[in-house]
N, C-alpha and C positions, 0 to 999 in steps of 0.2 A: 488447486490445493487450498486448503482451508487455513485461516488465520487463527493463531493461538498466541499465549502470552508465555514468556519465560517466568516461571515462579521462582525456581531456585537453581543457581549454578552451583555445581559440587564444589567444594573447597578442595585445595591441592590434597592429593592423596585419596580422595573418594572417588567413585566411579559414576553415581547417579544424580542427575539433576530431575527437575520437574518443570513439565510443561502444563498448562491449562488450555483446553480448547474452548471452542466458542460457546458451548453447552454448559460449561462449567466443570467438566470432568478433568482430573488431574491424570497425567500420564508420567511414568518414570521413563527417563530417556538417558542413554549414555552422554556423559559430559563431552565426550569428543565429537559428538553428533550435533552439539550446539553451535553454531557458527562463532568463530572468535569475534571479540568485540561485543557481543550480546550481554545485557545485564538483566537482571530481575525486573520485569515489569516491561521489557521491549516485546514488541510485535515479532512474529515469524510465520513463516508459510511451513505445513507439514502435510504429510500425508499417512493414512493409517493403513495397516495390513489386516484385512478380515479373513484371510485365506485359510489359515490353519483351524480346523474344527475343534481341536484339543487346547489351543492355547488362546489367551485373551488376545484382543487387538492390540496391535503394537505400532508405534510410530516408526515407519521405514525411511523416512527422509525428511530432512529439515532444511530450509533455504532461508536466506535473507528475505525479509518483506519487501 
């Protein structure tokens, strides 16, 4: 798995957070997929799914680093 950084944890009542990958690309992720206890700036491991030809790549799993 690649290592990225948590950029934004969604505030209560919001769905999407943001993660930046090792190349500087930012990805929207569901807040519930970010491991509890993580804060903006923390490292995490993630995996992207490129299998759908019509959709953009998306983060499919996030784990503690």
